[in-house]
C-alpha positions in Angstrom: -20.3 -2.1 -28.4 -23.1 -1.7 -25.9 -26.1 -3.6 -24.7 -29.0 -1.5 -23.3 -29.6 2.2 -23.5 -27.4 5.2 -23.0 -29.1 8.4 -21.9 -26.1 10.6 -22.8 -22.8 9.9 -24.5 -20.0 12.4 -25.2 -16.9 10.9 -26.7 -13.9 12.8 -27.9 -12.0 10.0 -29.6 -8.4 10.4 -30.8 -7.1 6.8 -30.6 -6.0 6.8 -34.3 -4.3 10.2 -34.0 -3.6 11.1 -30.4 -3.5 14.8 -29.4 -0.3 15.9 -27.7 -0.5 18.3 -24.8 3.0 18.8 -23.3 4.2 15.4 -22.1 0.7 13.9 -22.1 -1.0 12.3 -25.1 -4.8 12.3 -25.2 -6.4 9.2 -26.6 -10.0 9.6 -25.4 -12.1 11.7 -23.1 -15.8 11.9 -22.5 -18.9 11.3 -20.4 -21.5 8.5 -20.4 -24.8 8.1 -18.6 -26.0 4.5 -18.6 -29.5 3.1 -17.8 -29.8 0.2 -15.4 -28.4 -3.2 -16.7 -26.6 -1.5 -19.6 -23.3 -3.2 -20.6 -20.4 -1.6 -22.3 -18.9 -4.7 -23.9 -15.3 -5.7 -23.4 -12.9 -3.3 -25.2 -9.1 -3.4 -25.4 -6.5 -0.9 -24.7 -3.2 -0.5 -26.4 -0.4 1.4 -24.7 -2.4 3.7 -22.6 -4.0 4.2 -19.2 -7.7 5.0 -18.6 -9.5 6.6 -15.7 -13.2 5.7 -15.2 -14.6 8.4 -12.9 -17.9 7.4 -11.4 -20.0 10.6 -10.9 -23.4 8.9 -10.1 -25.1 5.6 -9.4 -23.1 2.4 -9.2 -21.9 -0.5 -11.4 -19.2 -3.0 -12.0 -15.9 -2.9 -13.9 -14.7 -6.2 -15.2 -11.0 -6.6 -16.1 -9.4 -9.9 -17.0 -12.5 -11.7 -15.6 -12.3 -9.9 -12.2 -15.4 -7.9 -11.3 -15.0 -4.8 -9.1 -18.0 -2.8 -7.8 -17.7 1.0 -8.2 -19.8 3.7 -6.6 -20.2 7.5 -7.0 -16.9 9.1 -6.1 -14.8 6.1 -7.1 -12.1 6.3 -9.8 -11.0 3.0 -11.4 -7.6 2.9 -13.1 -7.2 0.7 -16.2 -3.7 -0.3 -17.3 -2.1 -0.6 -20.8 -3.2 -3.7 -22.6 -6.2 -4.2 -20.3 -9.5 -5.6 -21.7 -12.3 -4.2 -19.6 -16.1 -4.2 -19.5 -18.4 -1.8 -17.7 -21.8 -2.7 -16.4 -24.5 -0.5 -14.8 -26.2 -1.9 -11.7 -29.4 -4.0 -12.1 -31.4 -1.3 -10.3 -29.2 1.7 -10.7 -28.1 4.1 -13.4 -24.4 4.5 -13.9 -22.8 7.9 -14.7 -19.1 8.3 -15.4 -16.5 10.4 -17.1 -13.5 8.7 -18.8 -10.0 9.8 -19.7 -7.5 7.8 -21.7 -3.9 8.9 -21.9 -0.2 8.1 -22.2 2.7 10.0 -20.8 6.2 10.7 -22.2 7.8 12.3 -19.2 10.5 9.9 -18.1 9.9 10.3 -14.3 6.1 10.2 -14.5 6.2 7.2 -16.9 8.4 5.2 -14.5 6.0 6.0 -11.6 3.1 4.9 -13.7 4.9 1.6 -14.5 5.5 1.1 -10.8 1.7 1.5 -10.2 1.0 -1.3 -12.7 3.5 -3.6 -10.9 2.0 -3.0 -7.4 -1.7 -2.7 -8.0 -2.9 -5.5 -10.2 -6.1 -6.5 -8.3 -9.4 -4.7 -9.1 -10.0 -3.4 -5.6 -6.4 -1.9 -5.4 -7.1 0.1 -8.6 -9.9 2.1 -7.0 -9.3 5.4 -5.4 -11.0 8.7 -4.7 -9.8 12.2 -5.7 -12.0 15.2 -6.1 -9.2 17.1 -7.8 -9.0 14.6 -10.6 -12.7 14.5 -11.0 -12.9 18.3 -11.3 -9.9 18.5 -13.7 -11.4 16.0 -16.1 -14.6 18.0 -16.1 -12.5 21.1 -17.0 -10.8 19.2 -19.8 -14.1 18.0 -21.2 -15.5 21.6 -21.1 -12.3 23.0 -22.8 -12.4 20.4 -25.6 -16.1 21.1 -26.2 -15.6 24.8 -26.7 -13.9 25.9 -29.9 -11.5 28.8 -30.2 -11.0 29.5 -26.6 -7.8 31.6 -25.9 -4.9 29.5 -24.5 -6.9 26.3 -24.6 -3.8 24.2 -25.5 -1.9 25.7 -22.5 -4.8 25.1 -20.2 -5.2 21.5 -21.3 -1.4 20.8 -21.0 -1.5 22.0 -17.4 -4.7 20.1 -16.6 -3.6 16.8 -18.0 -0.2 16.9 -16.3 -1.9 17.7 -13.0 -4.2 14.8 -13.4 -1.2 12.4 -13.9 0.6 13.9 -11.0 -2.4 13.6 -8.7 -2.9 10.1 -9.8 0.6 9.1 -9.0 0.4 10.8 -5.6 -2.8 9.0 -4.8 -1.2 5.6 -5.4 2.1 6.5 -3.7 0.1 7.4 -0.6 -2.1 4.3 -0.7 -1.7 1.4 1.7 0.9 -1.1 0.6 -0.1 -4.7 -0.1 -0.2 -7.0 3.0 3.2 -8.3 4.2 1.9 -11.9 4.6 2.0 -12.5 0.8 4.6 -15.1 -0.1 7.6 -14.4 -2.3 6.2 -16.7 -5.0 2.9 -14.8 -5.0 4.8 -11.5 -5.4 7.0 -12.9 -8.2 4.0 -14.4 -10.1 2.1 -11.1 -9.7 5.0 -9.3 -11.3 5.4 -11.8 -14.1 1.6 -11.6 -14.9 1.9 -7.8 -14.9 4.9 -7.9 -17.2 3.1 -10.2 -19.7 -0.1 -8.1 -19.5 1.7 -4.8 -20.2 3.9 -6.1 -22.9 1.4 -8.3 -24.7 1.8 -6.5 -28.0 5.6 -6.6 -28.0 6.4 -9.8 -26.2 7.4 -12.5 -28.8 9.2 -15.1 -26.7 8.5 -16.1 -23.1 12.1 -16.6 -22.4 12.3 -12.8 -22.3 10.2 -12.9 -19.2 12.6 -15.2 -17.5 15.5 -13.0 -18.4 13.7 -10.0 -17.2 13.4 -11.5 -13.7 16.8 -13.3 -13.8 15.3 -16.8 -13.5 15.8 -20.0 -15.5 12.8 -20.3 -17.8 12.0 -23.9 -16.7 12.1 -23.1 -13.0 10.0 -19.9 -13.5 7.4 -21.8 -15.5 7.1 -24.6 -12.8 6.8 -22.0 -10.0 4.2 -20.1 -12.0 2.2 -23.3 -12.5 2.4 -24.3 -8.9 1.3 -20.8 -7.7 -1.3 -19.9 -10.3 -2.5 -23.2 -11.7 -1.4 -22.2 -15.2 1.8 -22.5 -17.1 3.5 -19.3 -18.4 2.5 -20.4 -21.9 -1.1 -20.9 -20.9 -1.4 -17.6 -19.3 0.3 -15.8 -22.2 -2.0 -17.5 -24.8 -5.0 -16.7 -22.7 -4.2 -13.0 -22.5 -3.5 -12.9 -26.3 -6.8 -14.7 -27.1 -8.8 -12.5 -24.7 -7.4 -9.3 -26.4 -7.9 -10.8 -29.9 -11.6 -11.5 -29.1 -12.2 -8.0 -27.8 -10.5 -6.4 -30.9 -12.5 -8.6 -33.3 -15.8 -7.7 -31.6 -14.8 -4.0 -31.6 -14.6 -4.2 -35.4 -12.2 -1.3 -35.7 -9.3 -3.4 -37.1 -9.1 -6.1 -39.8 -8.4 -9.6 -38.7 -5.1 -9.4 -40.5 -4.1 -6.3 -38.5 -5.1 -7.9 -35.2 -3.1 -11.0 -36.1 0.0 -8.9 -36.8 -0.5 -6.8 -33.7 -0.4 -9.9 -31.6 2.6 -11.4 -33.3 0.9 -13.9 -35.6 0.6 -14.4 -39.4 -3.0 -14.7 -40.5 -3.0 -18.5 -40.8 -1.5 -19.2 -37.4 -3.7 -16.6 -35.8 -6.9 -18.2 -37.2 -5.7 -21.6 -36.2 -4.8 -20.6 -32.7 -8.1 -18.6 -32.2 -10.3 -21.5 -33.4 -8.4 -24.0 -31.2 -9.0 -21.7 -28.2 -12.6 -20.6 -28.8 -13.9 -23.3 -31.1 -14.8 -20.8 -33.8 -12.8 -18.9 -36.4 -12.2 -15.1 -36.1 -14.5 -14.5 -39.1 -17.3 -16.6 -37.5 -17.0 -14.8 -34.2 -17.9 -11.5 -35.9 -21.3 -13.0 -36.7 -21.9 -14.5 -33.3 -22.7 -13.2 -29.8 -19.8 -12.0 -27.7 -20.4 -14.5 -25.0 -18.4 -17.4 -26.4 -16.1 -19.1 -24.0 -12.8 -20.9 -24.5 -13.2 -24.4 -26.0 -10.2 -25.7 -24.1 
């Protein structure tokens, strides 16, 4: 969903049937040129990463309510289960390429998970790499040309290189400041775990077991550090993703409920308690509704 005008939009979309190239699965790749003030409305990810590669102008990427300014040359990394929004600047066009992928290679997959644990904040997700920018351009060109010899081999090599360069960039990045408290680090890790397991996490006790803490103790520490209980944070993330999925209109409300671990009745009840409107009513309203809590 967009607000404003797009001068150019190329979208190779394979979310419903990902294309496999070696160890990398391609979900989406393309290019977009936005006019000033254009907004690409919040849209959710499932189990994939996405690179937003700014090739011209400037804008803002909003993830989980955190706004991060991006400029030409920046690459913004989105994590699995993110809900993000892209806004062109008020007085500037925004041009970017995008690449959504998942990876099956065990070593690369573990390195990618480590990145999600260490780089939650918006600013820490931004990096620059001309190699990745160039490789994504090659991939877009290859996918736009039919019948090229060895295209699958080229794309397999290109996509693996992109993932390797991405991991290298973050491994070589500056580490978080050492003055962060142990409680902050733990809560950071807990939020990341909930965020990246939002579709599979059914019981919050699993989080406590993951980090070897008593659930009651962890919840109190989380509340003291973040201002929210574990349950409040978990419900907030589920409702945020539910809203984005409903407004995207690519899945039925029943499917969204099931995806987030609800039956249809309990989902509708929880959603209305949180936003003040039912899921069906939301589809007929503007996307700017806020929690009713």
